[in-house]
PDB file of N, CA, C, O and CB in Angstrom:
ATOM      1  N   MET A   1     106.918  -4.889-120.102  1.00  0.00           N
ATOM      2  CA  MET A   1     105.627  -4.247-120.208  1.00  0.00           C
ATOM      3  C   MET A   1     105.671  -2.791-119.737  1.00  0.00           C
ATOM      4  O   MET A   1     104.947  -1.939-120.252  1.00  0.00           O
ATOM      5  CB  MET A   1     104.604  -5.021-119.410  1.00  0.00           C
ATOM      6  N   LYS A   2     106.522  -2.525-118.761  1.00  0.00           N
ATOM      7  CA  LYS A   2     106.606  -1.143-118.260  1.00  0.00           C
ATOM      8  C   LYS A   2     107.042  -0.185-119.361  1.00  0.00           C
ATOM      9  O   LYS A   2     106.582   0.955-119.413  1.00  0.00           O
ATOM     10  CB  LYS A   2     107.584  -1.058-117.075  1.00  0.00           C
ATOM     11  N   HIS A   3     107.939  -0.652-120.255  1.00  0.00           N
ATOM     12  CA  HIS A   3     108.384   0.243-121.331  1.00  0.00           C
ATOM     13  C   HIS A   3     107.240   0.544-122.294  1.00  0.00           C
ATOM     14  O   HIS A   3     107.185   1.635-122.861  1.00  0.00           O
ATOM     15  CB  HIS A   3     109.569  -0.380-122.097  1.00  0.00           C
ATOM     16  N   GLU A   4     106.317  -0.414-122.488  1.00  0.00           N
ATOM     17  CA  GLU A   4     105.147  -0.164-123.336  1.00  0.00           C
ATOM     18  C   GLU A   4     104.236   0.871-122.693  1.00  0.00           C
ATOM     19  O   GLU A   4     103.695   1.743-123.374  1.00  0.00           O
ATOM     20  CB  GLU A   4     104.370  -1.471-123.594  1.00  0.00           C
ATOM     21  N   LEU A   5     104.068   0.771-121.371  1.00  0.00           N
ATOM     22  CA  LEU A   5     103.262   1.754-120.647  1.00  0.00           C
ATOM     23  C   LEU A   5     103.899   3.136-120.759  1.00  0.00           C
ATOM     24  O   LEU A   5     103.208   4.118-121.029  1.00  0.00           O
ATOM     25  CB  LEU A   5     103.108   1.349-119.160  1.00  0.00           C
ATOM     26  N   LYS A   6     105.187   3.213-120.559  1.00  0.00           N
ATOM     27  CA  LYS A   6     105.895   4.504-120.651  1.00  0.00           C
ATOM     28  C   LYS A   6     105.762   5.091-122.049  1.00  0.00           C
ATOM     29  O   LYS A   6     105.520   6.288-122.203  1.00  0.00           O
ATOM     30  CB  LYS A   6     107.389   4.335-120.289  1.00  0.00           C
ATOM     31  N   ARG A   7     105.920   4.257-123.059  1.00  0.00           N
ATOM     32  CA  ARG A   7     105.804   4.725-124.447  1.00  0.00           C
ATOM     33  C   ARG A   7     104.404   5.266-124.718  1.00  0.00           C
ATOM     34  O   ARG A   7     104.252   6.292-125.381  1.00  0.00           O
ATOM     35  CB  ARG A   7     106.133   3.585-125.434  1.00  0.00           C
ATOM     36  N   PHE A   8     103.373   4.576-124.205  1.00  0.00           N
ATOM     37  CA  PHE A   8     101.995   5.021-124.400  1.00  0.00           C
ATOM     38  C   PHE A   8     101.757   6.356-123.702  1.00  0.00           C
ATOM     39  O   PHE A   8     101.190   7.275-124.293  1.00  0.00           O
ATOM     40  CB  PHE A   8     101.007   3.964-123.878  1.00  0.00           C
ATOM     41  N   LEU A   9     102.190   6.466-122.442  1.00  0.00           N
ATOM     42  CA  LEU A   9     101.987   7.706-121.693  1.00  0.00           C
ATOM     43  C   LEU A   9     102.728   8.877-122.326  1.00  0.00           C
ATOM     44  O   LEU A   9     102.232  10.004-122.323  1.00  0.00           O
ATOM     45  CB  LEU A   9     102.440   7.529-120.250  1.00  0.00           C
ATOM     46  N   ASP A  10     103.903   8.617-122.864  1.00  0.00           N
ATOM     47  CA  ASP A  10     104.665   9.670-123.553  1.00  0.00           C
ATOM     48  C   ASP A  10     103.896  10.205-124.757  1.00  0.00           C
ATOM     49  O   ASP A  10     103.932  11.405-125.031  1.00  0.00           O
ATOM     50  CB  ASP A  10     106.038   9.133-124.003  1.00  0.00           C
ATOM     51  N   LYS A  11     103.204   9.330-125.475  1.00  0.00           N
ATOM     52  CA  LYS A  11     102.459   9.737-126.676  1.00  0.00           C
ATOM     53  C   LYS A  11     101.266  10.632-126.349  1.00  0.00           C
ATOM     54  O   LYS A  11     100.838  11.423-127.189  1.00  0.00           O
ATOM     55  CB  LYS A  11     101.978   8.508-127.430  1.00  0.00           C
ATOM     56  N   LEU A  12     100.733  10.515-125.149  1.00  0.00           N
ATOM     57  CA  LEU A  12      99.568  11.316-124.772  1.00  0.00           C
ATOM     58  C   LEU A  12      99.872  12.806-124.710  1.00  0.00           C
ATOM     59  O   LEU A  12      98.986  13.637-124.913  1.00  0.00           O
ATOM     60  CB  LEU A  12      99.039  10.856-123.438  1.00  0.00           C
ATOM     61  N   GLU A  13     101.126  13.139-124.429  1.00  0.00           N
ATOM     62  CA  GLU A  13     101.565  14.529-124.307  1.00  0.00           C
ATOM     63  C   GLU A  13     100.749  15.298-123.273  1.00  0.00           C
ATOM     64  O   GLU A  13     100.523  16.500-123.418  1.00  0.00           O
ATOM     65  CB  GLU A  13     101.473  15.226-125.654  1.00  0.00           C
ATOM     66  N   VAL A  14     100.310  14.601-122.232  1.00  0.00           N
ATOM     67  CA  VAL A  14      99.550  15.211-121.142  1.00  0.00           C
ATOM     68  C   VAL A  14     100.447  15.368-119.915  1.00  0.00           C
ATOM     69  O   VAL A  14     100.308  16.318-119.145  1.00  0.00           O
ATOM     70  CB  VAL A  14      98.295  14.360-120.797  1.00  0.00           C
ATOM     71  N   PHE A  15     101.363  14.423-119.749  1.00  0.00           N
ATOM     72  CA  PHE A  15     102.239  14.400-118.593  1.00  0.00           C
ATOM     73  C   PHE A  15     103.636  14.873-118.963  1.00  0.00           C
ATOM     74  O   PHE A  15     104.085  14.716-120.099  1.00  0.00           O
ATOM     75  CB  PHE A  15     102.295  13.000-117.998  1.00  0.00           C
ATOM     76  N   THR A  16     104.303  15.450-117.993  1.00  0.00           N
ATOM     77  CA  THR A  16     105.710  15.799-118.194  1.00  0.00           C
ATOM     78  C   THR A  16     106.518  14.502-118.145  1.00  0.00           C
ATOM     79  O   THR A  16     106.035  13.498-117.622  1.00  0.00           O
ATOM     80  CB  THR A  16     106.214  16.833-117.108  1.00  0.00           C
ATOM     81  N   PRO A  17     107.731  14.509-118.677  1.00  0.00           N
ATOM     82  CA  PRO A  17     108.565  13.299-118.602  1.00  0.00           C
ATOM     83  C   PRO A  17     108.775  12.819-117.164  1.00  0.00           C
ATOM     84  O   PRO A  17     108.844  11.616-116.908  1.00  0.00           O
ATOM     85  CB  PRO A  17     109.918  13.560-119.251  1.00  0.00           C
ATOM     86  N   GLU A  18     108.875  13.764-116.232  1.00  0.00           N
ATOM     87  CA  GLU A  18     109.041  13.395-114.821  1.00  0.00           C
ATOM     88  C   GLU A  18     107.794  12.699-114.284  1.00  0.00           C
ATOM     89  O   GLU A  18     107.891  11.735-113.524  1.00  0.00           O
ATOM     90  CB  GLU A  18     109.352  14.638-113.974  1.00  0.00           C
ATOM     91  N   GLU A  19     106.619  13.195-114.685  1.00  0.00           N
ATOM     92  CA  GLU A  19     105.356  12.581-114.246  1.00  0.00           C
ATOM     93  C   GLU A  19     105.196  11.181-114.824  1.00  0.00           C
ATOM     94  O   GLU A  19     104.719  10.274-114.142  1.00  0.00           O
ATOM     95  CB  GLU A  19     104.161  13.457-114.656  1.00  0.00           C
ATOM     96  N   VAL A  20     105.589  11.007-116.071  1.00  0.00           N
ATOM     97  CA  VAL A  20     105.524   9.688-116.704  1.00  0.00           C
ATOM     98  C   VAL A  20     106.414   8.706-115.951  1.00  0.00           C
ATOM     99  O   VAL A  20     106.006   7.579-115.670  1.00  0.00           O
ATOM    100  CB  VAL A  20     105.947   9.769-118.193  1.00  0.00           C
ATOM    101  N   THR A  21     107.618   9.133-115.628  1.00  0.00           N
ATOM    102  CA  THR A  21     108.541   8.281-114.884  1.00  0.00           C
ATOM    103  C   THR A  21     107.956   7.912-113.523  1.00  0.00           C
ATOM    104  O   THR A  21     108.017   6.755-113.109  1.00  0.00           O
ATOM    105  CB  THR A  21     109.899   8.982-114.708  1.00  0.00           C
ATOM    106  N   GLU A  22     107.393   8.893-112.834  1.00  0.00           N
ATOM    107  CA  GLU A  22     106.805   8.643-111.516  1.00  0.00           C
ATOM    108  C   GLU A  22     105.611   7.700-111.603  1.00  0.00           C
ATOM    109  O   GLU A  22     105.469   6.791-110.785  1.00  0.00           O
ATOM    110  CB  GLU A  22     106.379   9.958-110.868  1.00  0.00           C
ATOM    111  N   LEU A  23     104.754   7.918-112.597  1.00  0.00           N
ATOM    112  CA  LEU A  23     103.600   7.028-112.792  1.00  0.00           C
ATOM    113  C   LEU A  23     104.048   5.595-113.045  1.00  0.00           C
ATOM    114  O   LEU A  23     103.502   4.657-112.464  1.00  0.00           O
ATOM    115  CB  LEU A  23     102.733   7.519-113.962  1.00  0.00           C
ATOM    116  N   CYS A  24     105.027   5.429-113.897  1.00  0.00           N
ATOM    117  CA  CYS A  24     105.518   4.090-114.228  1.00  0.00           C
ATOM    118  C   CYS A  24     106.106   3.387-113.007  1.00  0.00           C
ATOM    119  O   CYS A  24     106.029   2.164-112.895  1.00  0.00           O
ATOM    120  CB  CYS A  24     106.566   4.171-115.334  1.00  0.00           C
ATOM    121  N   GLU A  25     106.688   4.151-112.101  1.00  0.00           N
ATOM    122  CA  GLU A  25     107.226   3.564-110.877  1.00  0.00           C
ATOM    123  C   GLU A  25     106.116   3.167-109.911  1.00  0.00           C
ATOM    124  O   GLU A  25     106.251   2.187-109.178  1.00  0.00           O
ATOM    125  CB  GLU A  25     108.181   4.540-110.198  1.00  0.00           C
ATOM    126  N   LEU A  26     105.016   3.923-109.907  1.00  0.00           N
ATOM    127  CA  LEU A  26     103.925   3.676-108.963  1.00  0.00           C
ATOM    128  C   LEU A  26     102.953   2.587-109.422  1.00  0.00           C
ATOM    129  O   LEU A  26     102.403   1.851-108.604  1.00  0.00           O
ATOM    130  CB  LEU A  26     103.164   4.952-108.733  1.00  0.00           C
ATOM    131  N   LEU A  27     102.750   2.492-110.736  1.00  0.00           N
ATOM    132  CA  LEU A  27     101.770   1.554-111.259  1.00  0.00           C
ATOM    133  C   LEU A  27     102.315   0.132-111.301  1.00  0.00           C
ATOM    134  O   LEU A  27     103.496  -0.093-111.569  1.00  0.00           O
ATOM    135  CB  LEU A  27     101.329   1.979-112.642  1.00  0.00           C
ATOM    136  N   LYS A  28     101.437  -0.810-111.034  1.00  0.00           N
ATOM    137  CA  LYS A  28     101.793  -2.221-111.094  1.00  0.00           C
ATOM    138  C   LYS A  28     101.300  -2.774-112.430  1.00  0.00           C
ATOM    139  O   LYS A  28     100.111  -2.708-112.740  1.00  0.00           O
ATOM    140  CB  LYS A  28     101.182  -3.017-109.886  1.00  0.00           C
ATOM    141  N   VAL A  29     102.208  -3.308-113.197  1.00  0.00           N
ATOM    142  CA  VAL A  29     101.865  -3.880-114.500  1.00  0.00           C
ATOM    143  C   VAL A  29     101.787  -5.399-114.342  1.00  0.00           C
ATOM    144  O   VAL A  29     102.717  -6.037-113.847  1.00  0.00           O
ATOM    145  CB  VAL A  29     102.918  -3.475-115.604  1.00  0.00           C
ATOM    146  N   ILE A  30     100.663  -5.958-114.771  1.00  0.00           N
ATOM    147  CA  ILE A  30     100.492  -7.413-114.706  1.00  0.00           C
ATOM    148  C   ILE A  30     100.173  -7.952-116.087  1.00  0.00           C
ATOM    149  O   ILE A  30      99.631  -7.244-116.935  1.00  0.00           O
ATOM    150  CB  ILE A  30      99.376  -7.799-113.706  1.00  0.00           C
ATOM    151  N   ARG A  31     100.513  -9.196-116.298  1.00  0.00           N
ATOM    152  CA  ARG A  31     100.165  -9.885-117.540  1.00  0.00           C
ATOM    153  C   ARG A  31      99.065 -10.879-117.185  1.00  0.00           C
ATOM    154  O   ARG A  31      99.202 -11.662-116.245  1.00  0.00           O
ATOM    155  CB  ARG A  31     101.424 -10.605-118.197  1.00  0.00           C
ATOM    156  N   VAL A  32      97.986 -10.841-117.941  1.00  0.00           N
ATOM    157  CA  VAL A  32      96.853 -11.726-117.697  1.00  0.00           C
ATOM    158  C   VAL A  32      96.724 -12.677-118.877  1.00  0.00           C
ATOM    159  O   VAL A  32      96.678 -12.247-120.029  1.00  0.00           O
ATOM    160  CB  VAL A  32      95.536 -10.916-117.483  1.00  0.00           C
ATOM    161  N   GLU A  33      96.668 -13.942-118.590  1.00  0.00           N
ATOM    162  CA  GLU A  33      96.557 -14.946-119.648  1.00  0.00           C
ATOM    163  C   GLU A  33      95.161 -14.923-120.281  1.00  0.00           C
ATOM    164  O   GLU A  33      94.181 -14.571-119.625  1.00  0.00           O
ATOM    165  CB  GLU A  33      96.864 -16.349-119.087  1.00  0.00           C
ATOM    166  N   LYS A  34      95.086 -15.291-121.524  1.00  0.00           N
ATOM    167  CA  LYS A  34      93.826 -15.355-122.244  1.00  0.00           C
ATOM    168  C   LYS A  34      92.846 -16.257-121.488  1.00  0.00           C
ATOM    169  O   LYS A  34      93.197 -17.362-121.075  1.00  0.00           O
ATOM    170  CB  LYS A  34      94.047 -15.869-123.687  1.00  0.00           C
ATOM    171  N   GLY A  35      91.617 -15.770-121.316  1.00  0.00           N
ATOM    172  CA  GLY A  35      90.580 -16.542-120.650  1.00  0.00           C
ATOM    173  C   GLY A  35      90.544 -16.383-119.138  1.00  0.00           C
ATOM    174  O   GLY A  35      89.637 -16.895-118.482  1.00  0.00           O
ATOM    175  N   ALA A  36      91.527 -15.674-118.576  1.00  0.00           N
ATOM    176  CA  ALA A  36      91.572 -15.481-117.123  1.00  0.00           C
ATOM    177  C   ALA A  36      90.495 -14.486-116.684  1.00  0.00           C
ATOM    178  O   ALA A  36      90.125 -13.585-117.437  1.00  0.00           O
ATOM    179  CB  ALA A  36      92.973 -14.984-116.682  1.00  0.00           C
ATOM    180  N   LEU A  37      90.001 -14.661-115.466  1.00  0.00           N
ATOM    181  CA  LEU A  37      89.018 -13.740-114.899  1.00  0.00           C
ATOM    182  C   LEU A  37      89.726 -12.748-113.987  1.00  0.00           C
ATOM    183  O   LEU A  37      90.528 -13.138-113.139  1.00  0.00           O
ATOM    184  CB  LEU A  37      87.915 -14.508-114.122  1.00  0.00           C
ATOM    185  N   LEU A  38      89.428 -11.468-114.162  1.00  0.00           N
ATOM    186  CA  LEU A  38      89.980 -10.455-113.276  1.00  0.00           C
ATOM    187  C   LEU A  38      89.116 -10.308-112.029  1.00  0.00           C
ATOM    188  O   LEU A  38      89.620  -9.996-110.950  1.00  0.00           O
ATOM    189  CB  LEU A  38      90.101  -9.111-114.003  1.00  0.00           C
ATOM    190  N   LEU A  39      87.830 -10.529-112.179  1.00  0.00           N
ATOM    191  CA  LEU A  39      86.888 -10.361-111.092  1.00  0.00           C
ATOM    192  C   LEU A  39      85.801 -11.416-111.217  1.00  0.00           C
ATOM    193  O   LEU A  39      85.228 -11.604-112.290  1.00  0.00           O
ATOM    194  CB  LEU A  39      86.285  -8.937-111.094  1.00  0.00           C
ATOM    195  N   LYS A  40      85.522 -12.098-110.122  1.00  0.00           N
ATOM    196  CA  LYS A  40      84.470 -13.117-110.119  1.00  0.00           C
ATOM    197  C   LYS A  40      83.188 -12.544-109.554  1.00  0.00           C
ATOM    198  O   LYS A  40      83.204 -11.532-108.853  1.00  0.00           O
ATOM    199  CB  LYS A  40      84.902 -14.350-109.311  1.00  0.00           C
ATOM    200  N   GLU A  41      82.091 -13.186-109.856  1.00  0.00           N
ATOM    201  CA  GLU A  41      80.792 -12.745-109.377  1.00  0.00           C
ATOM    202  C   GLU A  41      80.815 -12.588-107.861  1.00  0.00           C
ATOM    203  O   GLU A  41      81.283 -13.469-107.140  1.00  0.00           O
ATOM    204  CB  GLU A  41      79.695 -13.733-109.800  1.00  0.00           C
ATOM    205  N   GLY A  42      80.306 -11.459-107.392  1.00  0.00           N
ATOM    206  CA  GLY A  42      80.248 -11.190-105.967  1.00  0.00           C
ATOM    207  C   GLY A  42      81.451 -10.444-105.417  1.00  0.00           C
ATOM    208  O   GLY A  42      81.396  -9.926-104.302  1.00  0.00           O
ATOM    209  N   GLN A  43      82.542 -10.380-106.184  1.00  0.00           N
ATOM    210  CA  GLN A  43      83.732  -9.654-105.735  1.00  0.00           C
ATOM    211  C   GLN A  43      83.581  -8.165-106.030  1.00  0.00           C
ATOM    212  O   GLN A  43      82.911  -7.773-106.986  1.00  0.00           O
ATOM    213  CB  GLN A  43      85.004 -10.212-106.416  1.00  0.00           C
ATOM    214  N   PHE A  44      84.212  -7.344-105.197  1.00  0.00           N
ATOM    215  CA  PHE A  44      84.228  -5.911-105.415  1.00  0.00           C
ATOM    216  C   PHE A  44      85.573  -5.527-106.011  1.00  0.00           C
ATOM    217  O   PHE A  44      86.615  -6.044-105.607  1.00  0.00           O
ATOM    218  CB  PHE A  44      83.959  -5.139-104.096  1.00  0.00           C
ATOM    219  N   CYS A  45      85.540  -4.630-106.962  1.00  0.00           N
ATOM    220  CA  CYS A  45      86.768  -4.197-107.625  1.00  0.00           C
ATOM    221  C   CYS A  45      87.349  -2.996-106.887  1.00  0.00           C
ATOM    222  O   CYS A  45      86.669  -1.988-106.695  1.00  0.00           O
ATOM    223  CB  CYS A  45      86.501  -3.849-109.113  1.00  0.00           C
ATOM    224  N   ASN A  46      88.599  -3.109-106.479  1.00  0.00           N
ATOM    225  CA  ASN A  46      89.282  -1.982-105.839  1.00  0.00           C
ATOM    226  C   ASN A  46      90.531  -1.592-106.634  1.00  0.00           C
ATOM    227  O   ASN A  46      91.472  -1.005-106.100  1.00  0.00           O
ATOM    228  CB  ASN A  46      89.663  -2.336-104.380  1.00  0.00           C
ATOM    229  N   SER A  47      90.510  -1.930-107.905  1.00  0.00           N
ATOM    230  CA  SER A  47      91.634  -1.619-108.790  1.00  0.00           C
ATOM    231  C   SER A  47      91.113  -0.979-110.062  1.00  0.00           C
ATOM    232  O   SER A  47      89.923  -1.033-110.373  1.00  0.00           O
ATOM    233  CB  SER A  47      92.454  -2.891-109.119  1.00  0.00           C
ATOM    234  N   CYS A  48      92.021  -0.385-110.772  1.00  0.00           N
ATOM    235  CA  CYS A  48      91.720   0.196-112.076  1.00  0.00           C
ATOM    236  C   CYS A  48      92.596  -0.535-113.087  1.00  0.00           C
ATOM    237  O   CYS A  48      93.792  -0.714-112.858  1.00  0.00           O
ATOM    238  CB  CYS A  48      91.972   1.764-112.102  1.00  0.00           C
ATOM    239  N   PHE A  49      92.017  -0.952-114.189  1.00  0.00           N
ATOM    240  CA  PHE A  49      92.765  -1.706-115.190  1.00  0.00           C
ATOM    241  C   PHE A  49      92.852  -0.912-116.485  1.00  0.00           C
ATOM    242  O   PHE A  49      91.904  -0.236-116.885  1.00  0.00           O
ATOM    243  CB  PHE A  49      92.112  -3.077-115.443  1.00  0.00           C
ATOM    244  N   PHE A  50      93.987  -1.006-117.120  1.00  0.00           N
ATOM    245  CA  PHE A  50      94.221  -0.363-118.403  1.00  0.00           C
ATOM    246  C   PHE A  50      94.856  -1.399-119.310  1.00  0.00           C
ATOM    247  O   PHE A  50      95.899  -1.966-118.982  1.00  0.00           O
ATOM    248  CB  PHE A  50      95.125   0.912-118.262  1.00  0.00           C
ATOM    249  N   VAL A  51      94.232  -1.644-120.443  1.00  0.00           N
ATOM    250  CA  VAL A  51      94.718  -2.673-121.359  1.00  0.00           C
ATOM    251  C   VAL A  51      95.737  -2.053-122.316  1.00  0.00           C
ATOM    252  O   VAL A  51      95.409  -1.161-123.099  1.00  0.00           O
ATOM    253  CB  VAL A  51      93.539  -3.320-122.148  1.00  0.00           C
ATOM    254  N   LEU A  52      96.970  -2.538-122.241  1.00  0.00           N
ATOM    255  CA  LEU A  52      98.021  -2.065-123.137  1.00  0.00           C
ATOM    256  C   LEU A  52      98.008  -2.835-124.450  1.00  0.00           C
ATOM    257  O   LEU A  52      98.306  -2.283-125.509  1.00  0.00           O
ATOM    258  CB  LEU A  52      99.389  -2.190-122.469  1.00  0.00           C
ATOM    259  N   LYS A  53      97.663  -4.108-124.369  1.00  0.00           N
ATOM    260  CA  LYS A  53      97.706  -4.960-125.551  1.00  0.00           C
ATOM    261  C   LYS A  53      96.652  -6.048-125.383  1.00  0.00           C
ATOM    262  O   LYS A  53      96.569  -6.680-124.330  1.00  0.00           O
ATOM    263  CB  LYS A  53      99.135  -5.578-125.764  1.00  0.00           C
ATOM    264  N   GLY A  54      95.858  -6.262-126.408  1.00  0.00           N
ATOM    265  CA  GLY A  54      94.836  -7.297-126.342  1.00  0.00           C
ATOM    266  C   GLY A  54      93.452  -6.698-126.163  1.00  0.00           C
ATOM    267  O   GLY A  54      93.211  -5.540-126.504  1.00  0.00           O
ATOM    268  N   CYS A  55      92.549  -7.503-125.622  1.00  0.00           N
ATOM    269  CA  CYS A  55      91.156  -7.105-125.491  1.00  0.00           C
ATOM    270  C   CYS A  55      90.581  -7.721-124.219  1.00  0.00           C
ATOM    271  O   CYS A  55      90.990  -8.806-123.804  1.00  0.00           O
ATOM    272  CB  CYS A  55      90.334  -7.535-126.737  1.00  0.00           C
ATOM    273  N   MET A  56      89.639  -7.027-123.610  1.00  0.00           N
ATOM    274  CA  MET A  56      88.936  -7.554-122.439  1.00  0.00           C
ATOM    275  C   MET A  56      87.446  -7.560-122.738  1.00  0.00           C
ATOM    276  O   MET A  56      86.958  -6.803-123.577  1.00  0.00           O
ATOM    277  CB  MET A  56      89.246  -6.710-121.157  1.00  0.00           C
ATOM    278  N   ARG A  57      86.737  -8.429-122.034  1.00  0.00           N
ATOM    279  CA  ARG A  57      85.294  -8.527-122.217  1.00  0.00           C
ATOM    280  C   ARG A  57      84.629  -8.429-120.859  1.00  0.00           C
ATOM    281  O   ARG A  57      85.059  -9.060-119.893  1.00  0.00           O
ATOM    282  CB  ARG A  57      84.899  -9.848-122.937  1.00  0.00           C
ATOM    283  N   LYS A  58      83.575  -7.630-120.797  1.00  0.00           N
ATOM    284  CA  LYS A  58      82.744  -7.530-119.592  1.00  0.00           C
ATOM    285  C   LYS A  58      81.414  -8.195-119.930  1.00  0.00           C
ATOM    286  O   LYS A  58      80.781  -7.877-120.936  1.00  0.00           O
ATOM    287  CB  LYS A  58      82.544  -6.016-119.126  1.00  0.00           C
ATOM    288  N   TYR A  59      81.002  -9.128-119.065  1.00  0.00           N
ATOM    289  CA  TYR A  59      79.761  -9.840-119.355  1.00  0.00           C
ATOM    290  C   TYR A  59      79.041 -10.207-118.064  1.00  0.00           C
ATOM    291  O   TYR A  59      79.620 -10.190-116.978  1.00  0.00           O
ATOM    292  CB  TYR A  59      80.043 -11.101-120.185  1.00  0.00           C
ATOM    293  N   VAL A  60      77.760 -10.539-118.215  1.00  0.00           N
ATOM    294  CA  VAL A  60      76.951 -11.061-117.115  1.00  0.00           C
ATOM    295  C   VAL A  60      76.323 -12.359-117.579  1.00  0.00           C
ATOM    296  O   VAL A  60      76.169 -12.590-118.778  1.00  0.00           O
ATOM    297  CB  VAL A  60      75.857 -10.034-116.661  1.00  0.00           C
ATOM    298  N   THR A  61      75.962 -13.203-116.631  1.00  0.00           N
ATOM    299  CA  THR A  61      75.268 -14.443-116.956  1.00  0.00           C
ATOM    300  C   THR A  61      73.800 -14.279-116.585  1.00  0.00           C
ATOM    301  O   THR A  61      73.465 -14.019-115.429  1.00  0.00           O
ATOM    302  CB  THR A  61      75.905 -15.665-116.214  1.00  0.00           C
ATOM    303  N   VAL A  62      72.927 -14.435-117.581  1.00  0.00           N
ATOM    304  CA  VAL A  62      71.491 -14.309-117.370  1.00  0.00           C
ATOM    305  C   VAL A  62      70.836 -15.613-117.801  1.00  0.00           C
ATOM    306  O   VAL A  62      70.919 -16.009-118.964  1.00  0.00           O
ATOM    307  CB  VAL A  62      70.900 -13.092-118.155  1.00  0.00           C
ATOM    308  N   ASP A  63      70.190 -16.267-116.861  1.00  0.00           N
ATOM    309  CA  ASP A  63      69.524 -17.550-117.143  1.00  0.00           C
ATOM    310  C   ASP A  63      70.471 -18.550-117.813  1.00  0.00           C
ATOM    311  O   ASP A  63      70.065 -19.292-118.707  1.00  0.00           O
ATOM    312  CB  ASP A  63      68.297 -17.324-118.036  1.00  0.00           C
ATOM    313  N   GLY A  64      71.723 -18.564-117.381  1.00  0.00           N
ATOM    314  CA  GLY A  64      72.704 -19.513-117.908  1.00  0.00           C
ATOM    315  C   GLY A  64      73.382 -19.073-119.190  1.00  0.00           C
ATOM    316  O   GLY A  64      74.303 -19.743-119.657  1.00  0.00           O
ATOM    317  N   ASP A  65      72.950 -17.961-119.773  1.00  0.00           N
ATOM    318  CA  ASP A  65      73.566 -17.445-121.008  1.00  0.00           C
ATOM    319  C   ASP A  65      74.439 -16.242-120.696  1.00  0.00           C
ATOM    320  O   ASP A  65      74.057 -15.372-119.913  1.00  0.00           O
ATOM    321  CB  ASP A  65      72.484 -17.061-122.048  1.00  0.00           C
ATOM    322  N   GLU A  66      75.623 -16.198-121.317  1.00  0.00           N
ATOM    323  CA  GLU A  66      76.503 -15.041-121.147  1.00  0.00           C
ATOM    324  C   GLU A  66      76.068 -13.921-122.080  1.00  0.00           C
ATOM    325  O   GLU A  66      75.878 -14.122-123.280  1.00  0.00           O
ATOM    326  CB  GLU A  66      77.978 -15.425-121.413  1.00  0.00           C
ATOM    327  N   LYS A  67      75.915 -12.732-121.495  1.00  0.00           N
ATOM    328  CA  LYS A  67      75.535 -11.545-122.254  1.00  0.00           C
ATOM    329  C   LYS A  67      76.672 -10.548-122.174  1.00  0.00           C
ATOM    330  O   LYS A  67      77.047 -10.107-121.087  1.00  0.00           O
ATOM    331  CB  LYS A  67      74.209 -10.924-121.721  1.00  0.00           C
ATOM    332  N   ASN A  68      77.231 -10.187-123.346  1.00  0.00           N
ATOM    333  CA  ASN A  68      78.328  -9.225-123.393  1.00  0.00           C
ATOM    334  C   ASN A  68      77.815  -7.834-123.094  1.00  0.00           C
ATOM    335  O   ASN A  68      76.793  -7.402-123.627  1.00  0.00           O
ATOM    336  CB  ASN A  68      79.022  -9.254-124.759  1.00  0.00           C
ATOM    337  N   LEU A  69      78.543  -7.134-122.231  1.00  0.00           N
ATOM    338  CA  LEU A  69      78.207  -5.752-121.908  1.00  0.00           C
ATOM    339  C   LEU A  69      79.177  -4.774-122.570  1.00  0.00           C
ATOM    340  O   LEU A  69      78.794  -3.664-122.940  1.00  0.00           O
ATOM    341  CB  LEU A  69      78.207  -5.547-120.394  1.00  0.00           C
ATOM    342  N   ALA A  70      80.420  -5.186-122.713  1.00  0.00           N
ATOM    343  CA  ALA A  70      81.429  -4.288-123.301  1.00  0.00           C
ATOM    344  C   ALA A  70      82.654  -5.099-123.704  1.00  0.00           C
ATOM    345  O   ALA A  70      82.920  -6.172-123.163  1.00  0.00           O
ATOM    346  CB  ALA A  70      81.829  -3.157-122.300  1.00  0.00           C
ATOM    347  N   PHE A  71      83.390  -4.557-124.667  1.00  0.00           N
ATOM    348  CA  PHE A  71      84.687  -5.096-125.069  1.00  0.00           C
ATOM    349  C   PHE A  71      85.735  -4.046-124.828  1.00  0.00           C
ATOM    350  O   PHE A  71      86.913  -4.278-125.096  1.00  0.00           O
ATOM    351  CB  PHE A  71      84.686  -5.541-126.550  1.00  0.00           C
TER     352      PHE A  71
END
């Protein structure tokens, strides 16, 4: 997965090759299984997420119904 991140950052042409290498060393890449929750109700987020492949959904539950806020 790190090579996919490096390839993406290289395409942006915003960072120097050295900066891309440093970023890739500092960032933690995780794989999240389909249907997994990154954050549960009541939890505070202290991370930043970037989707390299796939899709994420942000939603709230109102009166027992899930309402999509973003994809």
